[in-house]
Every structure is written in C-alpha cells, then in structure tokens.
N, C-alpha and C positions, 0 to 999 in steps of 0.2 A: 485477578480474582482469588482471593483464599478460599481453600475447598473446607466448604461445610463440614462441622463434625459429626452429623448424620452420615454423610459419604464417607468420611474417613472409619466409621464405625462399620457401615456396610461393606465397604472395600474389606477391612479385616476379617470380615465374615466371609469375604468373596462371593458378597450377593451384588449384581447390578442390576438397578433399574431403568426401566425405558425413560423415565424421567431424567434420569444422569446423562443416559446414553445423547438424549434429544438435548438436554445444554451444552454437555461437549460438543456435538456436533455444530450448534448455533455458534458457540465461542470460535470454534476453529474457523467458521466461515466469515465472522467478523472479522477475525485477524487477518483473513486472506486477502478480504474486501480491502481492510486499510492499509495494510502494504502493498496493494494493487494502486491504491490511490496517492500515496506517497510518492511509489515509483513513477508517476507522471508526474509530480511535483518537481522531481528532481532536474536540475538545470545544467546540463553539461557544462563541462569545464576545457577551457582551452581555445585554439586559435580556431579550429575547426565544427563550431558550433552552426547550429542551424542559420541564426542571424546573421553571424560573419560570413558564413557561404552567401546566403543571399544578399548581405551589403556589397561584396566581392563581384558576384554576377551580375549584379542589375547596374546598369550605366545610368548615373544622374547627370542631369543636365546642370551646367552652371547656373549659380544664381543670378547672372544677370540675362540668361534667357531666358524668355516667357514663354 
C-alpha cells in the first residue's frame, strides 16, 4: 500500500488521526492472517512428511487379496 499524500503531510506535522491508526491496524491484521494462511499451505519437504509417515506405518494388503 502506498502511503497517501495526506498521511505523509500529517506525519510531517506530527499529527496522527484515529482513522490512520485504524487503517494501519487493519492492514497489520490482514497481513498476519495472510501469513498464517500461507503457513498452512506450505507442504513439508523431505522423507518424513506426514503423508510419507502414514504410508510407512499403514500396512496395505497385497492387490491380489480382497
């Protein structure tokens, strides 16, 4: 997000409004939620991924046995 000119002028005058604080908090909260959601979607890399572990621990029947 690019800082609006009004904001930079107010910050230069050392004036902060409630609207500015509200929008900044909203932006920080939105970034935190996006980061959290991205962390959920990251797939682990390596031999000991949950999928690999479950396939090792589960014993499957041979294909010819039903």
